[in-house]
C-alpha positions as CSV (number, residue, x, y, z in Angstrom):
1,M,14.0,-24.6,51.9
2,R,15.6,-24.2,48.5
3,R,14.2,-24.9,45.0
4,F,16.2,-24.4,41.8
5,G,18.8,-22.8,44.1
6,I,17.1,-19.5,44.0
7,Y,15.3,-19.4,47.3
8,L,16.5,-17.7,50.4
9,S,16.2,-19.6,53.8
10,L,12.9,-18.7,55.6
11,S,15.0,-17.2,58.6
12,V,17.0,-14.9,56.3
13,L,13.7,-13.8,54.5
14,S,12.0,-13.2,57.7
15,A,14.8,-10.9,58.8
16,L,14.8,-8.9,55.5
17,C,11.0,-8.6,55.4
18,A,11.0,-7.2,59.2
19,A,13.8,-4.7,58.2
20,Q,12.1,-3.3,55.1
21,P,9.5,-0.5,55.0
22,A,6.0,-1.5,53.9
23,T,5.3,1.4,51.6
24,N,6.9,0.4,48.3
25,P,7.5,-3.4,48.0
26,V,8.6,-4.8,44.7
27,I,5.6,-6.1,42.6
28,L,6.0,-7.9,39.2
29,R,3.8,-7.0,36.2
30,D,1.4,-9.4,34.9
31,V,2.6,-11.5,32.0
32,P,0.7,-13.4,29.2
33,A,-0.1,-17.0,29.5
34,E,1.3,-17.6,25.9
35,V,4.0,-16.0,23.8
36,L,4.3,-17.0,20.1
37,F,7.3,-16.4,17.9
38,P,7.5,-17.0,14.2
39,Y,9.9,-19.9,13.1
40,K,9.0,-22.4,10.2
41,N,8.4,-21.2,6.8
42,T,7.4,-17.6,7.8
43,L,8.4,-14.3,6.5
44,D,9.5,-13.2,10.0
45,A,11.4,-16.4,10.7
46,Q,13.9,-16.1,13.6
47,S,13.1,-12.6,14.4
48,P,14.0,-11.8,18.1
49,F,11.2,-11.9,20.8
50,V,11.1,-10.9,24.5
51,L,9.8,-12.6,27.6
52,E,9.1,-9.7,29.9
53,C,9.7,-9.7,33.7
54,L,9.4,-6.2,35.1
55,T,8.4,-4.4,38.3
56,V,5.1,-2.5,38.2
57,N,6.8,0.8,39.5
58,K,10.4,1.9,39.3
59,N,12.0,0.6,42.5
60,S,15.4,1.4,44.1
61,Q,15.5,-1.9,46.0
62,K,17.8,-4.5,45.0
63,V,16.3,-7.2,42.9
64,S,17.9,-10.4,41.5
65,Y,16.1,-12.3,38.7
66,K,16.2,-15.9,37.8
67,W,14.3,-18.0,35.4
68,T,13.2,-21.6,35.0
69,K,12.3,-23.6,31.8
70,N,10.1,-26.6,32.2
71,G,10.5,-26.5,35.8
72,Q,14.4,-26.6,35.8
73,P,16.9,-23.7,36.3
74,L,17.6,-21.7,33.1
75,D,21.4,-21.2,32.8
76,L,21.8,-18.1,30.7
77,K,25.6,-18.5,30.4
78,A,25.0,-21.8,28.7
79,N,22.5,-20.2,26.3
80,P,24.4,-17.2,24.4
81,N,21.2,-16.9,22.3
82,I,19.3,-15.5,25.3
83,V,20.2,-12.2,26.8
84,Q,18.7,-10.6,30.0
85,R,18.0,-6.8,29.7
86,Q,20.0,-4.7,32.1
87,G,18.1,-3.7,35.2
88,E,15.2,-6.0,34.7
89,G,14.5,-9.7,34.4
90,S,13.2,-9.6,30.8
91,L,14.8,-12.1,28.3
92,V,15.6,-11.4,24.8
93,F,15.8,-14.4,22.4
94,I,18.1,-13.2,19.7
95,N,17.9,-15.9,17.2
96,P,15.0,-18.1,18.3
97,G,14.6,-21.7,17.3
98,Q,12.4,-24.7,18.0
99,N,14.4,-25.6,21.0
100,D,13.4,-22.3,22.7
101,Q,9.8,-23.6,23.0
102,G,8.7,-24.6,26.5
103,V,7.2,-23.3,29.8
104,Y,9.1,-20.3,31.3
105,Q,8.7,-18.7,34.8
106,C,10.4,-15.6,36.2
107,F,11.5,-15.3,39.9
108,A,12.5,-12.1,41.5
109,E,14.5,-12.2,44.8
110,T,13.5,-9.0,46.6
111,P,14.0,-7.6,50.1
112,Q,10.4,-8.8,50.9
113,G,10.8,-12.3,49.6
114,I,10.7,-14.1,46.3
115,A,8.2,-12.9,43.8
116,S,7.1,-15.0,40.7
117,T,5.2,-14.6,37.5
118,R,2.6,-17.0,36.1
119,P,4.2,-19.8,33.9
120,I,4.5,-18.6,30.3
121,N,4.0,-21.1,27.5
122,V,6.3,-20.2,24.5
123,K,5.5,-21.7,21.1
124,T,6.4,-21.3,17.6
125,T,3.9,-19.8,15.3
126,F,4.0,-20.9,11.6
127,L,2.1,-21.0,8.5
128,E,2.9,-23.2,5.6
129,V,1.8,-21.1,2.6
130,P,0.5,-23.3,-0.3
131,K,1.1,-22.6,-3.9
132,A,-2.5,-21.1,-4.8
133,E,-2.9,-22.0,-8.4
134,P,-6.1,-20.5,-9.9
135,V,-9.0,-22.8,-10.3
136,H,-11.6,-22.1,-13.0
137,H,-15.3,-22.7,-12.6
138,K,-18.6,-22.9,-14.6
139,P,-21.3,-23.3,-12.2
140,V,-25.0,-23.8,-13.1
141,E,-26.8,-20.4,-13.1
142,G,-29.1,-19.7,-10.2
143,R,-27.8,-22.8,-8.2
144,P,-25.9,-22.8,-4.9
145,Y,-22.1,-23.0,-5.3
146,K,-19.0,-23.3,-3.1
147,L,-15.4,-22.0,-3.5
148,D,-13.0,-24.0,-1.4
149,C,-10.2,-22.7,0.8
150,P,-8.2,-25.7,2.3
151,K,-6.9,-25.0,5.7
152,P,-3.1,-24.9,5.8
153,N,-0.8,-26.5,8.3
154,A,-0.4,-23.5,10.8
155,Y,-0.3,-22.6,14.4
156,P,-2.6,-20.9,15.3
157,E,-5.2,-21.4,12.7
158,P,-5.2,-18.3,10.4
159,T,-8.2,-16.0,10.1
160,I,-9.8,-16.2,6.7
161,T,-11.0,-13.5,4.6
162,W,-12.2,-13.4,0.9
163,R,-11.6,-10.5,-1.6
164,S,-12.2,-9.9,-5.4
165,Q,-8.8,-8.9,-6.8
166,L,-7.8,-7.8,-10.2
167,A,-5.8,-10.6,-11.6
168,T,-3.1,-8.5,-13.1
169,D,-2.8,-6.2,-10.0
170,P,-3.7,-7.7,-6.6
171,S,-3.4,-4.2,-4.9
172,I,-6.7,-3.4,-6.8
173,S,-9.3,-5.5,-4.7
174,D,-12.6,-5.2,-3.0
175,D,-14.4,-7.1,-0.1
176,V,-16.7,-9.8,-1.1
177,R,-19.9,-8.3,0.3
178,D,-23.3,-9.7,-0.9
179,K,-26.2,-11.1,1.2
180,R,-26.2,-14.2,-1.0
181,I,-22.4,-14.9,-0.1
182,T,-21.2,-16.2,3.3
183,V,-17.7,-17.3,4.5
184,G,-18.1,-20.6,6.4
185,P,-16.1,-21.7,9.4
186,D,-14.2,-24.1,7.1
187,G,-12.9,-21.2,5.1
188,A,-15.1,-21.9,2.0
189,L,-17.1,-19.2,0.2
190,Y,-20.8,-20.2,0.0
191,I,-22.9,-18.7,-2.8
192,A,-26.6,-19.1,-2.3
193,N,-27.3,-18.7,-6.0
194,V,-24.8,-17.9,-8.4
195,T,-25.5,-15.1,-11.0
196,E,-23.6,-13.2,-13.7
197,K,-22.5,-10.8,-11.0
198,E,-19.9,-13.4,-10.0
199,V,-18.5,-14.0,-13.5
200,S,-15.3,-12.3,-14.6
201,D,-12.2,-13.1,-16.6
202,R,-10.4,-10.1,-15.0
203,F,-11.2,-10.5,-11.3
204,V,-10.4,-13.5,-9.2
205,Y,-11.9,-14.6,-5.9
206,V,-8.9,-15.0,-3.4
207,C,-9.0,-16.6,0.0
208,L,-6.5,-14.8,2.2
209,G,-5.1,-16.1,5.6
210,K,-3.9,-13.8,8.4
211,S,-1.6,-15.1,11.0
212,P,0.9,-13.9,13.6
213,A,3.4,-15.9,11.7
214,V,3.5,-13.5,8.8
215,R,3.5,-9.8,8.2
216,D,0.7,-9.5,5.7
217,E,-2.1,-11.6,4.6
218,V,-1.2,-14.4,2.3
219,P,-3.2,-16.1,-0.6
220,L,-4.4,-19.7,0.3
221,A,-6.7,-20.1,-2.7
222,K,-7.7,-18.4,-6.0
223,H,-10.9,-19.0,-8.1
224,F,-12.1,-17.6,-11.4
225,I,-15.7,-18.0,-12.2
226,D,-15.4,-18.0,-16.0
227,S,-19.0,-18.5,-17.1
228,L,-22.3,-20.0,-16.2
229,T,-23.9,-23.2,-17.3
230,E,-27.4,-23.1,-18.3
231,D,-29.8,-24.7,-15.6
232,K,-31.6,-27.4,-17.5
233,Q,-33.4,-28.8,-14.4
234,K,-36.9,-27.7,-13.3
235,K,-36.7,-24.8,-11.0
236,D,-38.1,-25.9,-7.6
237,N,-37.2,-22.8,-5.5
238,E,-36.3,-25.1,-2.6
239,V,-33.9,-24.1,0.3
240,V,-30.6,-26.0,-0.1
241,E,-28.4,-27.0,2.7
242,Q,-25.0,-25.7,2.3
243,Y,-23.1,-25.5,5.8
244,L,-24.8,-26.2,9.2
245,T,-23.2,-26.2,12.6
246,K,-23.8,-29.5,14.3
247,E,-21.8,-29.4,17.5
248,L,-19.5,-26.5,18.7
249,T,-17.4,-26.1,21.9
250,A,-16.5,-22.5,22.9
251,K,-14.6,-21.0,25.7
252,V,-16.0,-18.4,28.1
253,G,-15.4,-15.0,26.7
254,E,-14.8,-15.9,23.1
255,Q,-16.8,-14.4,20.1
256,I,-18.3,-17.2,18.1
257,Y,-20.7,-17.9,15.3
258,L,-23.2,-20.6,14.8
259,Y,-23.9,-21.2,11.2
260,C,-27.1,-22.0,9.2
261,I,-26.1,-21.5,5.7
262,Y,-28.8,-22.4,3.2
263,G,-28.7,-21.6,-0.5
264,G,-31.5,-21.4,-3.1
265,N,-33.5,-18.8,-4.9
266,P,-35.1,-16.8,-3.5
267,L,-32.8,-16.4,-0.6
268,A,-34.0,-17.5,2.9
269,H,-33.1,-15.5,5.9
270,P,-33.0,-17.9,8.9
271,D,-34.6,-17.1,12.2
272,W,-33.0,-18.3,15.4
273,F,-34.5,-19.9,18.5
274,R,-33.4,-21.3,21.9
275,D,-35.9,-23.1,24.0
276,G,-38.5,-22.0,21.8
277,K,-37.7,-18.3,22.3
278,D,-36.9,-16.0,19.4
279,I,-33.3,-14.9,19.8
280,N,-32.8,-12.9,16.7
281,N,-32.5,-9.8,18.8
282,E,-31.1,-6.3,17.9
283,P,-27.8,-5.6,15.9
284,N,-26.1,-4.5,19.1
285,S,-27.3,-7.3,21.3
286,R,-24.7,-9.8,22.7
287,I,-26.6,-12.6,20.6
288,T,-27.9,-11.5,17.4
289,R,-28.5,-12.8,13.9
290,Y,-27.7,-9.3,12.5
291,N,-24.1,-9.4,11.5
292,R,-24.0,-8.9,7.6
293,S,-25.0,-12.4,7.0
294,A,-28.6,-12.3,6.1
295,G,-29.4,-14.3,9.2
296,K,-27.1,-17.2,8.2
297,R,-24.8,-16.7,11.2
298,L,-25.9,-16.3,14.8
299,L,-23.3,-13.9,16.6
300,I,-22.4,-14.4,20.3
301,R,-20.2,-11.7,21.2
302,E,-19.0,-12.9,24.5
303,V,-19.8,-16.5,25.5
304,L,-21.1,-17.1,28.9
305,P,-21.5,-20.4,30.7
306,E,-25.3,-20.2,30.5
307,D,-25.1,-20.1,26.7
308,A,-24.5,-23.9,26.6
309,G,-27.5,-25.8,25.2
310,E,-29.4,-26.4,22.0
311,Y,-30.1,-23.8,19.3
312,M,-32.4,-24.0,16.3
313,C,-32.5,-22.2,13.0
314,V,-35.5,-22.0,10.6
315,A,-35.0,-21.2,7.0
316,N,-38.1,-20.1,5.0
317,N,-37.9,-18.4,1.7
318,E,-41.7,-18.4,1.4
319,V,-41.8,-20.5,-1.6
320,G,-40.0,-23.7,-0.9
321,K,-40.4,-26.1,2.1
322,V,-39.3,-24.7,5.5
323,K,-36.2,-26.2,6.8
324,K,-35.2,-26.6,10.5
325,H,-31.9,-27.4,12.0
326,T,-30.9,-28.0,15.6
327,M,-27.2,-27.7,17.0
328,K,-25.6,-28.1,20.2
329,L,-23.3,-25.5,21.9
330,S,-20.9,-26.7,24.7
331,V,-19.1,-24.1,26.8
332,I,-15.7,-24.7,28.5
333,S,-13.5,-22.4,30.4
334,A,-10.0,-22.0,31.7
335,P,-9.7,-20.7,35.2
336,I,-11.2,-17.2,35.7
337,F,-10.8,-15.2,38.9
338,K,-14.1,-14.3,40.5
339,K,-12.1,-12.7,43.2
340,K,-8.5,-12.3,43.6
341,P,-6.0,-10.5,46.1
342,E,-4.7,-6.9,45.8
343,Q,-1.2,-6.8,44.7
344,Q,-0.2,-5.6,48.2
345,M,-1.9,-6.4,51.6
346,N,-0.9,-4.6,54.8
347,V,-2.0,-6.2,58.0
348,R,-1.3,-6.0,61.7
349,E,0.5,-8.8,63.6
350,G,-1.9,-11.1,65.5
351,Q,-4.9,-10.7,63.3
352,D,-6.5,-13.6,61.3
353,V,-5.9,-12.9,57.6
354,T,-7.7,-14.2,54.5
355,I,-6.0,-13.9,51.1
356,P,-8.9,-14.1,48.7
357,C,-8.8,-16.4,45.6
358,E,-12.1,-17.6,44.1
359,I,-12.1,-19.4,40.7
360,T,-14.6,-20.4,38.3
361,A,-13.8,-22.9,35.5
362,I,-15.4,-25.6,33.4
363,P,-14.6,-28.2,34.4
364,P,-13.6,-27.2,37.9
365,A,-9.9,-26.2,38.4
366,T,-7.3,-27.4,40.9
367,T,-6.0,-24.7,43.1
368,S,-2.5,-24.6,44.7
369,W,-0.8,-21.9,46.8
370,T,2.9,-20.9,47.1
371,Y,4.8,-18.8,49.6
372,N,7.8,-17.0,48.2
373,A,7.7,-19.3,45.3
374,A,7.7,-22.5,47.3
375,P,4.7,-24.7,48.1
376,I,2.7,-23.7,51.3
377,G,3.3,-25.8,54.3
378,K,2.5,-24.0,57.5
379,D,0.3,-25.4,60.1
380,R,-1.6,-22.1,60.9
381,M,-2.6,-21.8,57.2
382,T,-5.9,-23.1,56.0
383,V,-6.9,-23.2,52.3
384,T,-10.5,-23.1,51.1
385,N,-12.3,-22.5,47.8
386,T,-12.4,-18.8,48.8
387,G,-8.9,-18.2,49.7
388,L,-6.1,-18.8,52.1
389,T,-6.5,-17.9,55.9
390,I,-3.5,-17.4,58.2
391,K,-4.4,-17.5,61.9
392,K,-2.8,-14.9,64.2
393,V,-0.4,-13.7,61.5
394,Q,3.2,-12.9,62.4
395,K,5.8,-10.7,60.9
396,T,7.6,-13.9,59.8
397,D,4.7,-14.5,57.5
398,S,5.5,-11.4,55.4
399,G,6.3,-12.3,51.9
400,Y,4.8,-13.3,48.4
401,Y,1.6,-15.5,48.3
402,G,0.7,-17.0,45.0
403,C,-2.6,-18.6,44.0
404,S,-2.5,-20.8,41.0
405,A,-5.6,-22.5,39.3
406,K,-5.3,-25.1,36.5
407,N,-7.6,-27.2,34.4
408,V,-7.3,-29.0,31.1
409,H,-8.2,-25.7,29.2
410,G,-5.6,-23.4,30.8
411,Q,-4.0,-21.8,33.9
412,N,-4.3,-18.5,35.9
413,Y,-2.1,-17.0,38.4
414,A,-2.4,-14.1,41.0
415,E,0.2,-13.0,43.6
416,T,0.1,-10.6,46.5
417,V,2.9,-9.3,48.8
418,L,1.8,-9.5,52.4
419,I,3.3,-7.0,54.7
420,V,2.8,-7.6,58.4
421,A,3.6,-4.8,60.8
């Protein structure tokens, strides 16, 4: 069987496997699922990047490397922009461009068979930096206020922070830290009740974006609060909605925030509940309201499947009316291994062997197996949701077995080299 012209015949592979010692087979290092390189309108545009394909240990055995791109053989001779590092399979993209985006996979032809990496999704990272012209404000004293920070065209979305900078020298700046002020998930800065503390003609509020597309944070918006306008309305001391999470979808393992931003004076410190149970918790808890936000954010440090459901925040400043808000959290997951094989398995001929591969995913993943980088197709092999079983294993079954799991949210891959003696 041949695929992309890189596979040996099974008979040749079997002979090679039988002739090789089992003590030090070639094993490939794990590779990332995604590699980003800067391209469009970025400070680091067209810097070289590398796709690694290396063995776990230094190995004297002869290894021949080949790559595919989008499922087709990658001809390095026809791509002078791509150079393979000597003595390994790693590729260096000297002057990358948009045409280099795609799904890459490395194959290593070894004395034990053909090893393979997981597919690597290569994408451009970019950030279109806007011209951040200063905006001047005169908010009503004591009332809630919002400073916008429009999201730029970018991949991935930049991480947003706010700082107070000296207008004439941006190197002089300070974090925006005040229990009345919260950065929302939309990037905006929410002020629960604006005071003279925010007024300055020398310091500017700057929204900064951080991205792998650029070396340093870049300004996305600038705001001066020049002065305050007198509040001529009757003070009601009510809690005022500013930003509330309604629905949120999170991936297993992510760190997330649920938002319950209410303004007003005096300031409300929201309490959080789930199924009627108080989940404010302690500062070091996995789920806690204590994260320098005066309760306006609920932090979930590492999302679990069981976190899906409805959450409620209750805002009470002990003067105005109590406000309650319910939000829904949905949880998804790319395939995650509950159990995967060791990188090397040594067994005796004639045994029944199970190569473990147990997956959890939301929604459930589709699992497939390969043998020496080709689809499994042997009669004595049975695939279940716990792994691959080979009845009465033979020396000709030696080689590389890969378990691949995929759903709409991602893919995972594990490989073992089976040595039959």
